[in-house]
N, C-alpha and C positions, 0 to 999 in steps of 0.2 A: 897443838891441834886438839887435844882433849878438852882444854879450856873453852875453845870455840864451840865445840859440839855440846858441851854441858850448858853453855850460855844459850845456845839455840834451842835446846830441849826445854829449858826453863821458859823461854820466850814463846815457844809453841803452845805450852800449857796455858800461858796467860792470854793468848789470843781471844779466847772465849770471854774472859772476864774484862778485857779492855774494850770490848765493843760498845758497851753502854757509856762509859766516859767519853769515848770518841764521838758518839752520837750527840751527847750533850755539848761538847766543845764545838762541833760543826753547827749545831742549832744556834748557839750563841753567836758564832761568826755570821750566820745567816741573818740574825736579827740586826746586826750592825751594818752589814753590806749584803745587798741582794746578790745571790749567786745562782748559776744555772743548776739544773738537776744533775747534769753530767759532772760538773765540778764538785757538787755536793757529795756524790758517790765516791769520786776519786779522793777527796779530802778525808772522807770517813774511813776508807780502806787504808790510806797512808797513815792516818793518825792511829788507827788500831794497831798497825804493825809497829809504828814508832813507840807507842806507849808500852806495848808488850815487850819490845826489845829493851827499853829502859828498865822495866821491872825485872826482866831476866838478868840484866847486868847487875841490878841491885841485889837480887837473890844470890848471884854468884859471888860477888865481892863483899857483901855485908855480913 
């Protein structure tokens, strides 16, 4: 249980720093395929959460 909480704490801190890479990834996807504004926002939020969780896992286990 403590490992899960520690991973989530690392991930929450990284949310701020992963917003910019998520924006760049979604912008590059938008250049390839036109997407709606709603899908753009959803992708950006999901990628921000996913990237911060990946970095949180890396910080926990590396």
